[in-house]
N, C-alpha and C positions, 0 to 999 in steps of 0.2 A: 612186568618184568619191572626189578629194580635196577633202579641205576645201579650203576657203575660206582665206586666207593676210586677215590684218588689216596692212596698209600702214607702219599709226603707228603700229607695235611695231617697227618696223624702223628698220635707223643704216647712214646710208651711212659709208666712206673717207674721206680727208680728196680723194684717186685717183679715186673713184668720183665726188663729187661737180663733183670736176675736168673728167672729162670727161662730166656730166651735160650743163654751163654749155656748156663747149667744141662740144659737138654741137645743141647749142639744143635741149636733146627738155625735154615740157611739162611739166612736173609729172605731170598727169594722167595720161601717158603711161607712167611708172611706175610710178607706180599699180597700172594694170593690167595693167601686167608682173606684176606682184608676188600681185595679189590675183588674176590669173586671168593664167594666163598658159597658153600655145598649148602650150610641150612643155617642158618641166623633161624636165633630166636629168642623173646623175651624169660627170663628166667620169674619163675613164679616167688619165687624167697626175696630178688632183690630188685625189689624201682629201679630202673632203670639202667638198671646193666640188662644188658644182653653176650648173650655162648654166639658165639662163633663160629660151629664146625665146620674141619674140611673133614677128609681122610683118615691124616693121624693126629688133629691138633681142635683145641677147642683155646678160642678168647674169649672171654669177658670183657668185656667195651661199656665202654659211656657213649652210644653213639652221640646226643649232643656235643661230647667236647670233644670225642673224636679222642677217642683215649682208651689204648690197652694195659687194664688194671691186674687179672694174671694172664696167667699158658699152661693148660691142661694137655697129661695125655688123650685124644679117644680111645675111648674103648670100645668101639663100637658098636657096645648089644645096649645103649644110652645110660649106664652104670655113671658113667661121669655128670652126667646129666643130674643125674638124681643124688648123689652123695655128694658134691657141690653144693646143689640145692637144699640141705640140708644140713650146711655143719654152717658154724659164723665160720673160715676160713679164707672168709671174702672179705670178711668186716679189719685185720691183720691184713690186707692189703689194698685199704681202702691211700689213697693219698690226701694228704685232709694240705694241701698247697693252696 
């Protein structure tokens, strides 16, 4: 069993915050995704990046830094994961600070 994460200890890149606003996500949905993910998996293409899946969204996160890098819609059939791992969009989203 995975230990529950405390969302208050996490931060979001500027890009992730912009995505949350653009997607009109409820802060409680983001909290729920961090604290009780449905299916967290390690990215095959980006070392150190994990994808936290919920029923509606996918968070790309750096678990060690407790940082949300970007947010995507979950397509329910795995296409988000495949498309995300095959392109370099995450490189544009990386926080350089």
